[in-house]
N, CA, C and O of each residue as an XYZ file, in Angstrom:
648
protein
N      59.394     12.473     16.008
C      58.382     13.022     15.102
C      57.077     12.112     15.274
O      57.163     10.910     15.525
N      55.927     12.749     15.126
C      54.608     12.255     15.255
C      54.319     11.251     14.272
O      54.593     11.585     13.119
N      53.789      9.996     14.452
C      53.420      9.242     13.480
C      52.066      9.557     12.831
O      51.093      9.760     13.557
N      51.966      9.606     11.556
C      50.615      9.966     10.903
C      49.605      8.895     11.232
O      49.870      7.695     11.300
N      48.368      9.467     11.439
C      47.129      8.531     11.603
C      46.382      8.378     10.287
O      45.833      9.317      9.709
N      46.403      7.219      9.895
C      45.805      6.814      8.451
C      44.446      6.052      8.857
O      44.384      5.087      9.618
N      43.327      6.703      8.172
C      42.024      5.992      8.246
C      41.994      5.267      6.879
O      42.050      5.896      5.822
N      41.897      3.812      6.947
C      41.804      3.102      5.798
C      40.355      2.624      5.635
O      39.797      2.019      6.551
N      39.727      2.900      4.439
C      38.535      2.386      4.119
C      38.638      1.382      2.939
O      38.948      1.807      1.826
N      38.404      0.143      3.134
C      38.510     -0.845      2.229
C      37.533     -1.964      2.521
O      37.525     -2.446      3.654
N      36.652     -2.446      1.529
C      35.691     -3.359      2.043
C      36.215     -4.845      1.738
O      35.574     -5.760      2.254
N      37.190     -5.124      1.040
C      37.682     -6.458      1.002
C      38.600     -6.681      2.161
O      39.609     -6.026      2.422
N      38.106     -7.698      2.819
C      38.742     -8.148      4.160
C      40.314     -8.455      4.070
O      41.138     -7.951      4.834
N      40.602     -9.298      3.096
C      41.988     -9.500      2.707
C      42.895     -8.284      2.432
O      43.979     -8.155      3.002
N      42.399     -7.366      1.506
C      43.081     -6.143      1.169
C      43.237     -5.281      2.313
O      44.307     -4.702      2.500
N      42.103     -5.128      3.217
C      42.052     -4.301      4.370
C      43.179     -4.749      5.283
O      43.976     -3.930      5.740
N      43.246     -6.047      5.550
C      44.332     -6.610      6.345
C      45.733     -6.327      5.729
O      46.652     -5.870      6.409
N      45.845     -6.612      4.445
C      47.181     -6.405      3.857
C      47.707     -5.007      3.860
O      48.848     -4.763      4.253
N      46.772     -3.955      3.363
C      47.043     -2.601      3.454
C      47.224     -2.060      4.896
O      47.987     -1.130      5.155
N      46.521     -2.663      5.750
C      46.645     -2.104      7.139
C      47.897     -2.597      7.649
O      48.504     -1.860      8.425
N      48.419     -3.781      7.331
C      49.666     -4.325      7.886
C      50.748     -3.547      7.282
O      51.724     -3.193      7.944
N      50.596     -3.262      5.991
C      51.770     -2.509      5.201
C      51.864     -1.211      5.616
O      52.991     -0.719      5.685
N      50.865     -0.526      5.920
C      50.981      0.933      6.420
C      51.548      0.903      7.808
O      52.425      1.699      8.144
N      51.055     -0.012      8.624
C      51.521      0.068     10.092
C      52.947     -0.267     10.056
O      53.735      0.390     10.735
N      53.412     -1.410      9.186
C      54.720     -1.711      9.214
C      55.637     -0.494      8.655
O      56.830     -0.377      8.936
N      55.002      0.281      7.931
C      55.790      1.398      7.440
C      55.869      2.605      8.433
O      56.539      3.601      8.161
N      55.184      2.484      9.552
C      55.263      3.486     10.545
C      53.998      4.304     10.817
O      53.974      5.073     11.778
N      52.991      4.169     10.040
C      51.782      4.863     10.256
C      50.984      4.142     11.310
O      51.069      2.933     11.522
N      50.171      5.015     11.978
C      49.048      4.383     12.854
C      47.841      4.312     12.132
O      47.350      5.308     11.602
N      47.293      3.093     12.075
C      46.167      2.707     11.171
C      44.906      2.373     11.850
O      44.852      1.572     12.783
N      43.868      3.016     11.354
C      42.533      2.455     11.794
C      41.828      2.113     10.517
O      41.717      2.940      9.612
N      41.312      0.797     10.438
C      40.752      0.335      9.163
C      39.251      0.021      9.446
O      38.859     -0.590     10.440
N      38.474      0.503      8.470
C      36.943      0.224      8.316
C      36.727     -0.328      7.097
O      37.622     -0.365      6.253
N      35.436     -0.842      6.872
C      34.997     -1.596      5.721
C      34.296     -0.723      4.778
O      34.208     -1.263      3.676
N      33.782      0.409      4.832
C      32.992      1.191      3.952
C      33.085      2.664      4.372
O      33.544      3.054      5.446
N      32.637      3.362      3.480
C      32.485      4.894      3.577
C      31.631      5.484      4.758
O      31.922      6.584      5.228
N      30.601      4.763      5.221
C      29.667      5.193      6.217
C      30.591      4.942      7.505
O      30.645      5.806      8.380
N      31.261      3.837      7.601
C      32.036      3.624      8.781
C      33.116      4.612      8.892
O      33.430      5.072      9.989
N      33.749      4.987      7.702
C      34.783      5.846      7.747
C      34.247      7.212      8.271
O      34.867      7.798      9.158
N      33.175      7.697      7.770
C      32.540      9.008      8.364
C      32.321      9.045      9.676
O      32.600     10.057     10.318
N      31.800      7.967     10.241
C      31.392      7.777     11.590
C      32.812      7.978     12.447
O      32.932      8.785     13.368
N      33.862      7.090     11.967
C      34.969      7.007     12.668
C      35.645      8.372     12.660
O      36.239      8.709     13.684
N      35.618      9.180     11.625
C      36.257     10.528     11.520
C      35.629     11.468     12.586
O      36.310     12.385     13.044
N      34.489     11.290     12.950
C      33.734     12.232     13.905
C      34.387     11.997     15.299
O      34.498     12.960     16.058
N      34.817     10.789     15.666
C      35.404     10.581     16.830
C      36.919     10.502     16.915
O      37.517     10.865     17.927
N      37.521     10.032     15.857
C      38.954      9.886     15.706
C      39.541     10.512     14.447
O      39.709      9.837     13.431
N      39.847     11.779     14.516
C      40.129     12.544     13.189
C      41.511     11.894     12.765
O      42.420     11.807     13.591
N      41.640     11.485     11.596
C      42.918     11.050     11.101
C      43.712     12.176     10.363
O      43.226     13.250     10.008
N      44.926     11.797     10.195
C      45.769     12.803      9.380
C      45.498     12.680      7.935
O      45.640     13.653      7.195
N      45.108     11.511      7.495
C      45.001     11.306      6.056
C      44.051     10.049      6.060
O      44.054      9.172      6.924
N      43.160     10.114      4.842
C      42.174      8.937      4.558
C      42.624      8.358      3.328
O      42.902      9.056      2.354
N      42.718      6.942      3.334
C      42.997      6.198      2.201
C      41.808      5.305      1.943
O      41.543      4.371      2.701
N      41.094      5.591      0.878
C      39.976      4.837      0.568
C      39.914      4.261     -0.756
O      40.340      4.822     -1.765
N      39.324      3.027     -0.715
C      38.951      2.234     -1.835
C      37.809      3.081     -2.602
O      37.073      3.843     -1.976
N      37.715      2.908     -3.918
C      36.496      3.564     -4.576
C      35.379      2.783     -4.659
O      34.292      3.266     -4.343
N      35.491      1.431     -5.106
C      34.371      0.622     -5.159
C      34.096     -0.192     -3.993
O      34.680     -1.262     -3.821
N      33.210      0.277     -3.157
C      32.687     -0.232     -1.916
C      31.201     -0.287     -1.826
O      30.545      0.649     -2.285
N      30.551     -1.428     -1.207
C      29.210     -1.327     -0.897
C      28.827     -0.410      0.150
O      29.671      0.118      0.874
N      27.524     -0.188      0.264
C      26.987      0.714      1.301
C      27.240      2.172      1.009
O      26.257      2.885      0.808
N      28.440      2.688      0.963
C      28.848      4.003      0.794
C      30.252      4.007      0.152
O      31.255      3.786      0.830
N      30.299      4.268     -1.189
C      31.606      3.943     -1.902
C      32.530      5.105     -1.640
O      32.184      6.073     -0.962
N      33.790      4.970     -2.235
C      34.821      5.946     -1.999
C      34.609      7.365     -2.510
O      35.022      8.372     -1.934
N      33.875      7.340     -3.731
C      33.473      8.724     -4.328
C      32.539      9.407     -3.493
O      32.642     10.622     -3.329
N      31.594      8.707     -2.922
C      30.528      9.247     -1.991
C      31.407      9.753     -0.693
O      31.159     10.840     -0.172
N      32.356      8.966     -0.251
C      33.024      9.371      0.919
C      33.750     10.689      0.591
O      33.615     11.626      1.378
N      34.465     10.823     -0.448
C      35.229     11.922     -0.861
C      34.302     13.094     -0.907
O      34.653     14.090     -0.275
N      33.187     13.125     -1.552
C      32.272     14.109     -1.598
C      32.004     14.534     -0.246
O      32.275     15.686      0.092
N      31.451     13.630      0.629
C      30.951     13.887      1.963
C      32.038     14.634      2.758
O      31.774     15.622      3.443
N      33.204     14.145      2.640
C      34.362     14.796      3.469
C      34.586     16.288      2.982
O      34.769     17.220      3.765
N      34.551     16.418      1.557
C      34.788     17.727      1.130
C      33.653     18.741      1.464
O      33.840     19.957      1.521
N      32.511     18.150      1.670
C      31.316     18.959      2.043
C      31.138     19.283      3.609
O      30.240     19.998      4.056
N      32.044     18.702      4.306
C      31.848     18.865      5.761
C      33.021     19.892      6.207
O      34.216     19.631      6.073
N      32.569     20.961      6.695
C      33.559     22.068      6.974
C      34.554     21.626      7.962
O      35.669     22.144      7.893
N      34.314     20.720      8.900
C      35.220     20.359      9.857
C      36.312     19.310      9.311
O      37.386     19.131      9.885
N      35.937     18.662      8.185
C      36.750     17.671      7.632
C      37.393     17.949      6.239
O      38.308     17.269      5.773
N      36.835     18.991      5.642
C      37.011     19.330      4.206
C      38.624     19.500      3.940
O      39.078     19.368      2.803
N      39.394     19.780      4.987
C      40.960     19.915      4.646
C      41.680     18.655      4.758
O      42.899     18.668      4.585
N      41.034     17.495      5.044
C      41.798     16.247      5.242
C      42.349     15.765      3.823
O      41.644     15.787      2.814
N      43.616     15.348      3.838
C      44.021     14.835      2.537
C      43.420     13.445      2.340
O      43.305     12.657      3.278
N      43.016     13.151      1.006
C      42.344     11.853      0.799
C      43.215     11.191     -0.524
O      43.509     11.765     -1.573
N      43.484      9.965     -0.163
C      44.111      9.320     -1.254
C      43.119      8.075     -1.610
O      42.724      7.292     -0.746
N      42.788      7.996     -2.893
C      41.992      7.022     -3.369
C      42.607      5.829     -3.920
O      43.608      6.001     -4.614
N      42.220      4.758     -3.748
C      42.899      3.476     -4.429
C      41.823      2.791     -5.147
O      40.714      2.636     -4.637
N      42.174      2.311     -6.509
C      41.067      1.614     -7.282
C      41.872      0.740     -8.097
O      43.040      0.997     -8.392
N      41.176     -0.417     -8.504
C      41.755     -1.279     -9.474
C      41.136     -1.057    -10.734
O      41.301     -1.918    -11.598
N      40.404      0.019    -11.006
C      39.644      0.325    -12.296
C      40.260      1.180    -13.154
O      39.588      1.630    -14.082
N      41.646      1.568    -13.010
C      42.351      2.217    -13.929
C      42.384      3.775    -13.809
O      41.794      4.327    -12.879
N      43.053      4.460    -14.723
C      43.320      5.950    -14.614
C      42.015      6.654    -14.724
O      41.868      7.661    -14.031
N      41.057      6.268    -15.495
C      39.761      7.016    -15.599
C      39.100      7.128    -14.352
O      38.539      8.181    -14.051
N      39.109      6.135    -13.586
C      38.490      6.203    -12.131
C      39.369      7.012    -11.262
O      38.823      7.774    -10.464
N      40.634      6.949    -11.311
C      41.578      7.844    -10.529
C      41.279      9.260    -10.900
O      41.227     10.087     -9.990
N      41.072      9.636    -12.155
C      40.700     10.937    -12.505
C      39.372     11.443    -11.909
O      39.223     12.589    -11.486
N      38.411     10.478    -11.914
C      37.150     10.802    -11.400
C      37.230     11.010     -9.916
O      36.507     11.862     -9.399
N      38.071     10.283     -9.183
C      38.356     10.397     -7.711
C      38.859     11.824     -7.511
O      38.415     12.598     -6.663
N      39.873     12.099     -8.418
C      40.555     13.510     -8.268
C      39.499     14.669     -8.340
O      39.425     15.589     -7.526
N      38.688     14.488     -9.443
C      37.688     15.431     -9.787
C      36.686     15.554     -8.658
O      36.151     16.650     -8.489
N      36.399     14.601     -7.922
C      35.520     14.545     -6.788
C      36.083     15.120     -5.559
O      35.397     15.231     -4.542
N      37.469     15.536     -5.630
C      38.106     16.079     -4.478
C      39.311     15.314     -3.796
O      39.988     15.803     -2.891
N      39.501     14.031     -4.347
C      40.729     13.249     -3.814
C      42.036     14.107     -3.822
O      42.274     14.748     -4.846
N      42.806     14.168     -2.888
C      44.112     14.767     -3.135
C      45.071     13.983     -4.180
O      45.919     14.592     -4.831
N      44.893     12.732     -4.280
C      45.656     11.950     -5.308
C      44.830     10.620     -5.239
O      44.133     10.293     -4.279
N      45.017      9.840     -6.481
C      44.600      8.509     -6.661
C      45.586      7.615     -7.183
O      46.491      8.046     -7.898
N      45.479      6.301     -6.860
C      46.553      5.329     -7.343
C      45.830      4.132     -7.568
O      44.831      3.824     -6.918
N      46.396      3.349     -8.618
C      45.889      2.046     -8.935
C      46.318      1.017     -7.978
O      47.410      1.097     -7.416
N      45.460      0.011     -7.766
C      45.748     -1.168     -6.927
C      45.878     -2.414     -7.733
O      45.328     -2.427     -8.834
N      46.476     -3.372     -7.363
C      47.351     -3.414     -6.215
C      48.505     -2.497     -6.414
O      48.922     -2.189     -7.531
N      49.039     -2.044     -5.215
C      50.143     -1.084     -5.413
C      51.141     -1.468     -4.199
O      50.775     -1.985     -3.143
N      52.440     -1.130     -4.533
C      53.548     -1.396     -3.682
C      53.597     -0.470     -2.472
O      53.130      0.663     -2.596
N      54.138     -0.870     -1.279
C      54.155     -0.170     -0.051
C      54.804      1.284     -0.461
O      54.216      2.330     -0.185
N      56.032      1.259     -1.127
C      56.731      2.465     -1.319
C      56.022      3.485     -2.138
O      56.175      4.687     -1.923
N      55.224      3.007     -3.102
C      54.380      3.901     -3.939
C      53.119      4.431     -3.120
O      52.644      5.513     -3.464
N      52.574      3.766     -2.102
C      51.638      4.116     -1.273
C      52.121      5.220     -0.346
O      51.551      6.293     -0.149
N      53.256      4.796      0.191
C      53.899      5.910      1.117
C      54.222      7.191      0.428
O      53.981      8.254      1.001
N      54.729      7.165     -0.711
C      55.020      8.390     -1.520
C      53.833      9.175     -1.627
O      53.859     10.348     -1.253
N      52.701      8.619     -2.137
C      51.524      9.308     -2.364
C      50.830      9.847     -1.082
O      50.336     10.974     -1.113
N      50.776      9.124     -0.010
C      50.275      9.496      1.374
C      51.112     10.759      1.734
O      50.579     11.848      1.946
N      52.454     10.548      1.791
C      53.263     11.619      2.347
C      53.095     12.898      1.577
O      52.953     13.976      2.155
N      53.112     12.773      0.241
C      52.924     13.940     -0.592
C      51.625     14.636     -0.408
O      51.589     15.866     -0.444
N      50.499     13.887     -0.204
C      49.172     14.417      0.027
C      49.140     15.044      1.292
O      48.491     16.083      1.414
N      49.854     14.475      2.417
C      49.800     15.172      3.767
C      50.659     16.457      3.732
O      50.379     17.456      4.394
N      51.800     16.350      2.854
C      52.629     17.612      2.871
C      51.971     18.762      2.117
O      52.187     19.918      2.480
N      51.128     18.476      1.020
C      50.472     19.377      0.374
C      49.342     20.183      1.236
O      49.103     21.379      1.067
N      48.719     19.389      2.136
C      47.699     19.847      2.949
C      48.055     20.325      4.390
O      47.282     20.967      5.101
N      49.289     19.947      4.730
C      49.633     20.383      6.142
C      49.808     21.772      6.546
O      49.683     22.195      7.695
N      50.143     22.525      5.386
C      50.416     24.003      5.599
C      49.018     24.642      5.756
O      48.862     25.679      6.401
N      47.925     23.937      5.098
C      46.540     24.639      5.277
C      45.746     24.316      6.425
O      44.662     24.877      6.582
N      46.246     23.321      7.388
C      45.546     23.130      8.601
C      46.420     23.191      9.809
O      47.605     22.871      9.714
N      45.886     23.595     10.975
C      46.657     23.572     12.139
C      46.961     22.141     12.633
O      46.159     21.227     12.439
N      48.021     21.982     13.214
C      48.339     20.608     13.774
C      47.931     20.723     15.278
O      47.794     21.742     15.955
N      47.772     19.419     15.622
C      47.321     19.175     17.137
C      48.475     19.565     17.983
O      49.623     19.398     17.571
N      48.198     20.129     19.267
C      49.248     20.343     20.096
C      49.414     19.384     21.030
O      50.096     19.631     22.025
N      48.831     18.179     20.854
C      48.971     17.013     21.679
C      48.289     17.043     22.984
O      48.694     16.338     23.909
N      47.225     17.864     23.108
C      46.455     18.023     24.285
C      45.417     16.863     24.560
O      45.573     15.774     24.009
N      44.501     17.067     25.298
C      43.579     16.033     25.794
C      42.731     15.561     24.461
O      42.424     14.377     24.321
N      42.417     16.439     23.613
C      41.535     15.836     22.518
C      42.367     15.138     21.600
O      41.858     14.207     20.977
N      43.607     15.441     21.404
C      44.401     14.571     20.403
C      44.645     13.251     21.111
O      44.819     12.276     20.380
N      44.685     13.075     22.426
C      44.940     11.890     23.042
C      43.723     11.053     23.007
O      43.800      9.830     22.883
N      42.536     11.721     23.121
C      41.331     10.916     22.849
C      41.178     10.380     21.479
O      40.729      9.246     21.311
N      41.584     11.259     20.329
C      41.453     10.912     19.121
C      42.341      9.839     18.695
O      42.121      9.236     17.644
N      43.407      9.544     19.503
C      44.327      8.451     19.162
C      43.978      7.125     19.653
O      44.730      6.180     19.414
N      42.926      6.974     20.302
C      42.535      5.714     20.941
C      42.351      4.605     19.942
O      42.762      3.497     20.287
N      41.877      4.715     18.928
C      41.717      3.515     17.983
C      42.610      3.153     16.882
O      42.374      2.234     16.098
N      43.840      4.049     16.841
C      44.805      3.827     15.931
C      45.973      2.845     16.510
O      46.536      3.019     17.591
N      46.204      1.904     15.699
C      47.194      0.950     16.047
C      48.576      1.568     16.022
O      48.816      2.474     15.224
N      49.462      1.134     16.830
C      50.850      1.729     16.810
C      52.009      0.689     16.311
O      53.199      0.997     16.268
N      51.513     -0.525     15.959
C      52.494     -1.411     15.486
C      52.014     -1.952     14.161
O      51.129     -1.405     13.502
N      52.635     -3.044     13.809
C      52.384     -3.752     12.581
C      51.229     -4.772     12.666
O      51.195     -5.794     11.980
N      50.177     -4.374     13.665
C      49.182     -5.378     13.849
C      47.842     -5.009     13.408
O      46.833     -5.609     13.779
N      47.844     -3.952     12.562
C      46.663     -3.533     11.910
C      45.951     -4.603     10.977
O      46.557     -5.210     10.094
N      44.785     -4.751     11.224
C      44.131     -5.806     10.587
C      42.715     -5.486     10.242
O      42.369     -4.305     10.265
N      41.891     -6.386      9.936
C      40.489     -6.132      9.560
C      39.716     -5.493     10.725
O      39.886     -5.943     11.858
N      38.868     -4.457     10.505
C      38.055     -3.956     11.563
C      37.093     -5.038     11.889
O      36.816     -5.943     11.102
N      36.556     -4.901     13.168
C      35.636     -5.880     13.677
C      34.280     -5.620     12.995
O      33.489     -4.811     13.482
N      34.001     -6.332     11.825
C      32.803     -6.265     11.206
C      32.228     -7.635     10.909
O      32.988     -8.602     10.864
N      30.898     -7.773     10.700
C      30.367     -9.042     10.448
C      30.785     -9.585      9.061
O      30.998     -8.868      8.083
N      30.871    -10.818      9.085
C      31.413    -11.542      7.752
C      30.205    -11.218      6.736
O      29.010    -11.158      7.027
N      30.801    -11.025      5.472
C      29.681    -10.686      4.495
C      30.457    -11.211      3.087
O      31.636    -11.565      3.101
N      29.678    -11.210      1.955
C      30.216    -11.717      0.582
C      31.377    -10.713      0.361
O      31.281     -9.516      0.634
N      32.415    -11.268     -0.125
C      33.460    -10.526     -0.527
C      33.413    -10.124     -1.988
O      32.887    -10.828     -2.850
N      34.012     -8.917     -2.227
C      34.097     -8.529     -3.643
C      35.554     -8.113     -3.967
O      36.379     -7.768     -3.121
N      35.743     -8.184     -5.189
C      37.122     -7.560     -5.583
C      36.931     -6.458     -6.262
O      36.013     -6.382     -7.079
N      37.828     -5.375     -6.007
C      37.724     -3.966     -6.730
C      38.742     -3.959     -7.700
O      38.900     -2.976     -8.423
């Protein structure tokens, strides 16, 4: 069975490292970035199977990312899981913006896996899967294959808690 590629957008270095590690340890291939603009740029080169995005991020937040993905014909069918520490109202706002699902953080690995797998299952029948040809090999290059996913190589900056 092919391992799912998860694009994780999380601005907090510690949470990005933690969630990246958790997801990789659970068997996902993880590519982690620190904001929505980096996520959009990364999707153009390395299409993920699912996006997991924080909502409150500087530069380009998770809601903006969701709207941008849903507005792009080539990316609109990607499942998106939003994560936030601001409660159910923000989760509902993320769903209204187009997130496949949304969950509170901090969250446990099992809950995150359930939500990711359900989001992918709901959308998998709506889009064709890669046949493993040269383009899918190219798009796999930045995804980790083990439990070594950590912070993306980004310059240090002030930390924020979401």
